[in-house]
C-alpha positions, 0 to 999 in steps of 0.5 A: 506452523509458520505465523503471517500477517494479513493486511486487508482494509475490509473486515468481513473479506479479511475474516474469510481471507484469514480463514483461508489461509488457516486451511492451508496450515497458517497461524494468522494475525490480521487486522488494520494497520494502526500507525508507526507502533503497528509497524514497531511491533511486527518489527519486534515480533516479525512474522513468516511473511506479510500478506497484503490484499490490494484489492482495496486501498492499494496506495495504503497497502504500498505504503503499509509495504514501503514502512516494512522495507524501511524498518531494519527488523521487518525488512527481510520479511517476504511480502506477498501482494494478493488481487488488486487492480492490474494497473495499480498492481503494476505500479507497486510492482515497479517499486517493490520488485522482489515482493511476491504477486498472486492471486487468492486463487493461487496464494498457497504456493506462492506463499510456501515460495515466499517463505521458503526463500525470503529475500536477501537483498530487499529493495528499500524505498529511500523514503516512506513518500518514494511512490509519489515522487515525480507525481502531480499533488492532484494525482497524489490527492486522487482529484478526479474529473468532476471533483469539487476541491476545497482550498482553505487559505491556499497561497498564490502559487498553490494552482501551480502546485496542484498542476494538471487537473482534470476537466471538469474540476470545480475549486472552491475558495480558490480566490487566491489561486489563479484557477482555470 
């Protein structure tokens, strides 16, 4: 029986998804990642695959996948992304094109194929922050129109660091910034 690790950000949904994987014959571990110790634990005892649900917090799922690929002990573990908003999944696919992508309806076939053919030359991100390269800080922080952003002790140049903000965004504590 293959052991897989399920990463899902909602406890109730994770339990239901784990049951689905168990019904397919997998030994399933799940839980929300808890920092570098989580990655080290997986590297010390790698599962047959890591299943990452992208329906909630897709950027955190992507970041976990990046960390798993950077770590030598988990680099060749198949990554399987399930669900998620198509636009966000496309961005994850651009960073990790050799991972598997599917829906929960087709998980059985795709997971078996991923375990049967683990990556031989996996994509390894240059850093844990590779997904954010070239993205303005406002986008990285997910500042949306109508947001109120509080700045505490920001230097005068910080407004430029934020980049283009959606309209309208209210900046609080931005006296030292030349904010528009």
